[in-house]
Structures are given as C-alpha cells and as structure tokens.
C-alpha positions as CSV (number, residue, x, y, z in Angstrom):
1,X,0.2,-0.7,0.0
2,X,1.5,3.2,-1.1
3,X,1.8,6.4,1.3
4,X,1.1,10.0,-0.4
5,X,4.2,11.4,-0.3
6,X,3.5,15.0,0.7
7,X,3.4,13.2,4.6
8,X,6.7,14.4,6.1
9,X,9.4,12.0,6.2
10,X,9.4,12.6,10.3
11,X,6.1,11.8,10.9
12,X,5.5,8.3,12.5
13,X,2.5,7.3,10.9
14,X,1.3,4.2,9.7
15,X,-0.5,4.3,6.2
16,X,-4.0,2.0,6.6
17,X,-5.6,3.1,3.3
18,X,-6.3,6.2,1.3
19,X,-9.9,7.2,-0.4
20,X,-10.1,9.7,-2.6
21,X,-13.3,12.1,-2.9
22,X,-14.1,13.9,-5.8
23,X,-15.9,17.7,-5.4
24,X,-17.4,20.3,-7.8
25,X,-13.8,22.5,-7.4
26,X,-11.0,20.3,-6.0
27,X,-10.2,16.7,-5.1
28,X,-9.7,15.9,-1.0
29,X,-7.0,13.4,-0.2
30,X,-8.2,11.5,3.2
31,X,-5.5,9.4,4.7
32,X,-6.4,7.5,7.9
33,X,-3.1,6.7,10.0
34,X,-3.1,4.8,12.8
35,X,-3.0,7.6,15.4
36,X,-3.3,10.9,13.4
37,X,-6.2,10.8,10.4
38,X,-4.9,13.2,7.7
39,X,-6.0,15.1,4.8
40,X,-4.8,17.7,1.9
41,X,-7.6,20.7,1.2
42,X,-5.8,22.2,-2.1
43,X,-8.0,25.1,-1.4
44,X,-5.9,25.6,2.2
45,X,-3.2,24.8,0.2
46,X,-1.9,23.3,3.2
47,X,-1.9,19.7,4.7
48,X,-4.4,19.3,8.1
49,X,-4.5,16.5,10.2
50,X,-7.1,15.4,13.4
51,X,-4.9,14.5,16.3
52,X,-6.5,11.8,18.7
53,X,-5.3,13.6,23.2
54,X,-2.4,11.1,23.7
55,X,-2.7,11.9,27.5
56,X,-4.5,14.8,28.8
57,X,-8.3,15.7,29.1
58,X,-9.8,18.5,28.0
59,X,-10.6,19.8,31.2
60,X,-6.8,19.9,31.7
61,X,-6.3,21.2,28.6
62,X,-9.2,24.0,29.3
63,X,-7.6,24.5,32.2
64,X,-4.1,25.4,30.5
65,X,-5.7,27.5,28.5
66,X,-7.8,29.8,31.1
67,X,-4.1,30.2,33.2
68,X,-2.7,31.8,29.9
69,X,-5.7,33.8,28.8
70,X,-5.2,37.5,29.3
71,X,-8.6,37.6,28.5
72,X,-10.8,36.1,31.3
73,X,-13.2,33.3,30.4
74,X,-11.3,33.0,26.8
75,X,-9.4,29.6,25.8
76,X,-7.2,28.3,22.9
77,X,-9.4,26.9,20.1
78,X,-8.2,23.7,18.1
79,X,-7.1,24.8,14.6
80,X,-7.2,21.9,11.9
81,X,-5.2,25.3,9.3
82,X,-5.1,28.7,9.5
83,X,-3.1,30.5,12.6
84,X,-3.6,29.1,15.8
85,X,-4.0,30.2,19.2
86,X,-1.8,29.8,21.6
87,X,-2.9,32.8,24.1
88,X,-4.7,36.5,24.1
89,X,-0.6,37.4,21.9
90,X,0.8,34.1,20.7
91,X,-0.4,32.6,17.5
92,X,1.4,30.1,15.5
93,X,1.2,28.9,11.6
94,X,2.6,27.9,8.4
95,X,4.7,30.2,6.2
96,X,1.5,30.4,3.5
97,X,-0.8,32.1,6.5
98,X,2.3,34.5,7.9
99,X,1.8,36.7,4.1
100,X,-1.6,36.9,4.1
101,X,-2.0,40.7,5.6
102,X,-5.3,40.2,6.1
103,X,-5.1,37.6,8.6
104,X,-2.1,39.7,9.8
105,X,-4.2,42.8,10.1
106,X,-7.8,40.5,12.0
107,X,-5.4,39.2,14.0
108,X,-3.6,43.0,15.0
109,X,0.1,40.7,14.9
110,X,2.7,43.5,15.1
111,X,6.0,41.3,15.4
112,X,6.4,38.0,13.2
113,X,9.4,35.6,13.4
114,X,10.3,33.8,11.5
115,X,11.7,30.5,12.0
116,X,13.3,29.6,8.4
117,X,15.9,30.0,6.4
118,X,14.2,32.5,3.7
119,X,13.3,36.0,4.1
120,X,9.5,37.0,3.8
121,X,9.0,38.1,0.6
122,X,6.4,40.7,2.1
123,X,6.8,42.9,4.5
124,X,4.1,44.9,6.1
125,X,5.8,48.2,8.1
126,X,3.9,48.0,10.7
127,X,5.3,44.7,12.2
128,X,8.8,43.5,13.4
129,X,10.2,40.7,11.8
130,X,12.7,38.5,13.5
131,X,13.9,35.6,12.1
132,X,15.7,32.7,13.0
133,X,17.9,30.7,10.3
134,X,17.7,27.4,10.5
135,X,16.9,24.4,9.1
136,X,14.3,21.5,9.9
137,X,17.1,19.2,11.0
138,X,17.3,17.1,14.4
139,X,21.2,18.0,13.9
140,X,20.3,21.9,13.7
141,X,21.1,24.0,17.0
142,X,17.8,26.0,17.0
143,X,18.3,25.6,21.3
144,X,20.3,28.7,20.3
145,X,17.6,31.4,19.4
146,X,15.2,29.5,22.2
147,X,16.3,32.8,25.0
148,X,16.8,35.7,21.7
149,X,12.6,34.8,20.4
150,X,11.6,33.9,24.2
151,X,12.6,37.4,25.3
152,X,11.2,38.6,22.2
153,X,7.6,37.3,23.0
154,X,7.9,38.2,26.0
155,X,8.8,42.3,25.3
156,X,5.7,42.1,22.4
157,X,3.3,41.0,25.5
158,X,4.1,43.5,28.7
159,X,3.9,46.1,25.3
160,X,-0.1,44.4,25.1
161,X,1.2,43.3,21.2
162,X,0.5,40.6,19.7
163,X,3.0,37.4,17.9
164,X,3.2,35.4,15.4
165,X,5.3,33.0,15.0
166,X,6.0,30.1,11.7
167,X,8.0,28.3,9.9
168,X,7.1,26.3,6.6
169,X,4.6,24.2,8.0
170,X,4.2,25.1,11.2
171,X,4.5,22.0,12.5
172,X,8.5,21.3,13.8
173,X,10.5,24.7,14.5
174,X,7.9,27.4,14.8
175,X,6.0,24.7,17.7
176,X,9.9,24.2,19.5
177,X,10.0,27.7,19.6
178,X,6.5,28.5,20.9
179,X,7.3,25.1,23.8
180,X,10.7,27.0,25.2
181,X,8.8,30.3,25.7
182,X,6.2,28.5,27.5
183,X,8.3,26.9,29.8
184,X,10.5,30.1,30.7
185,X,8.2,32.5,30.4
186,X,5.0,31.0,31.4
187,X,5.9,28.8,34.2
188,X,4.7,25.4,32.5
189,X,6.1,21.9,32.4
190,X,7.3,20.5,28.7
191,X,5.0,18.1,28.8
192,X,1.9,20.8,29.1
193,X,3.6,23.5,26.8
194,X,3.3,20.2,24.9
195,X,0.3,19.1,25.6
196,X,-1.6,23.0,25.2
197,X,0.4,24.2,22.1
198,X,-1.0,20.5,20.6
199,X,-4.6,21.5,20.9
200,X,-4.0,25.1,19.9
201,X,-2.4,23.3,16.2
202,X,-3.6,19.7,16.4
203,X,0.0,19.0,13.4
204,X,2.9,19.9,15.5
205,X,5.4,17.5,16.1
206,X,9.3,19.0,16.6
207,X,11.7,16.1,15.4
208,X,13.3,14.1,17.5
209,X,16.6,16.9,17.8
210,X,14.6,19.6,18.5
211,X,12.5,17.3,21.3
212,X,16.1,16.8,23.1
213,X,16.5,20.5,23.0
214,X,13.7,21.1,24.2
215,X,14.2,18.6,27.2
216,X,17.8,20.0,27.8
217,X,16.1,23.9,28.2
218,X,13.3,22.1,30.8
219,X,16.2,21.0,32.4
220,X,18.3,24.5,32.3
221,X,15.2,26.1,33.7
222,X,12.9,24.1,36.0
223,X,16.0,21.4,37.4
224,X,13.8,18.3,36.1
225,X,12.4,17.1,33.0
226,X,8.4,15.7,32.4
227,X,9.5,14.6,28.9
228,X,11.8,12.0,28.1
229,X,13.7,10.7,25.2
230,X,13.2,7.1,25.0
231,X,13.2,4.1,22.4
232,X,11.5,3.1,19.7
233,X,11.0,0.6,16.5
234,X,10.9,4.1,14.8
235,X,14.5,5.9,16.7
236,X,14.3,8.0,20.0
237,X,11.5,9.6,20.4
238,X,9.6,11.2,23.4
239,X,8.0,9.5,25.9
240,X,4.9,11.3,25.1
241,X,4.3,9.6,21.5
242,X,6.1,5.7,23.1
243,X,2.4,3.7,23.7
244,X,1.6,5.1,20.0
245,X,4.5,3.8,18.0
246,X,5.1,0.0,20.3
247,X,3.4,-1.6,17.1
248,X,4.5,1.2,14.3
249,X,6.9,0.0,11.0
250,X,8.9,2.9,9.7
251,X,7.8,4.2,6.6
C-alpha cells in the first residue's frame, strides 16, 4: 500500500488506506493512519491533520488555556488550518498564513518570528520581523535561539502586542520555539506546554533533535524534566509518543 508523497518524513505514522473524494471544484485526499487522520485541502494549500488526544483530558487542556489567557473566560481553540491561537498574544502558523496581510490585520499581529532560512517576501511596515534562519533538521541548533525568541515574545506581550511564530509548515521549528517560550516565561512544564500547543494546532511535531534540545532547556530552567527521550521501533522519540509507536514500522 502506497503512502502519499506529501507526508513529512519525520511523521511517525503508518498508512492504513487512502480514498479520494471528488467535489465540484477540488479533490480531497483522505488518509487514515494509526494515530493521525491526515488530509490535504487544496483550497487552503496546507496539510491538515486531526490528532487523537495523547494523555490529557479536555478539562486539563481547558485549565491550561484559561491560565494563559489574559482575557477572562477565554480559552485557546483548536485550529486545523490557518493560525493557531496559543494565548491572547501568541499565534502559530505555516509560512503561507504568515504572508496573508488580511490575517495579520485581523489578528492585529505586530511581530512575526520567521523560523525558516527564507526571508519573508512580503513585509508590512507596521510589523516587526525577527528571523531565525535554522533548517528543520535534528542536527540544527535551534536551542541557540530559544532565549532570544522567548525574550522577544515576552517583550511584545509587555507592550500589549501580538506575535505570530511561523516556519514552513507550522509543525516543527515554530512549535519548538513556542514550547520554549511557554517553559521559560509561563512557568509550564514541557509536557503541559506541548499539551496546550498541540490542542491549539494539532499537527505540531518537533523533530527528535529539537525535542532533545527542549528537554535540555527544561532541565536548565526547572531543574527537572517532564519529558524524556525513549527508544522505539522508529528510533529515539519523546515518551509522550511512546505508546502510539510500539506497533508501528518505519515508512
């Protein structure tokens, strides 16, 4: 059975079956996987995944969200496409969304953190841009930018601004930077930070190298770890994913 060629190589998934559905103006591919439901929406131009809950209940996620929202009564909502809202002032997205001026205006974004090696083609004069030119490779030293990015997000929040963090797909690099910020400035364990960000944007999946760097970062800040790397049939993975990979085979 063949898997679609747009599945990220780092994804720990096994394809079960694929079905194409025709519509009047587009064809939507649906791929059911062991842990993840993956489909490609040609209108949105980005992969969209539905991911089942790992370890925490909806009430736990709601509690985390309320704790981080400056606006009373609001909690982050899951977004399968477009920007994901993590807090009142922090959003995560892919590169395409970060270039959409209508989205940036609607969300009142005044700072964009670009975690790719490509410069933003469209720059809005009223928006401050910070680039983190790192590749999405387990060997890339993204941890060298953790403090810089976390400090910038913290400073923008203090000025009542809003930040959008993006990479190419909004899956690995941008998610890693958001997790580092939450651990440093919002007094969250790495496990809780992952639970919250994943609830807001279910497709996040930092690569194994970034996970190791986040684990080191959490230990340096909190003196202990809430996540560990463990062996699996697919190599070293965070223990958050362990029970979902025991019976999987590499793609």
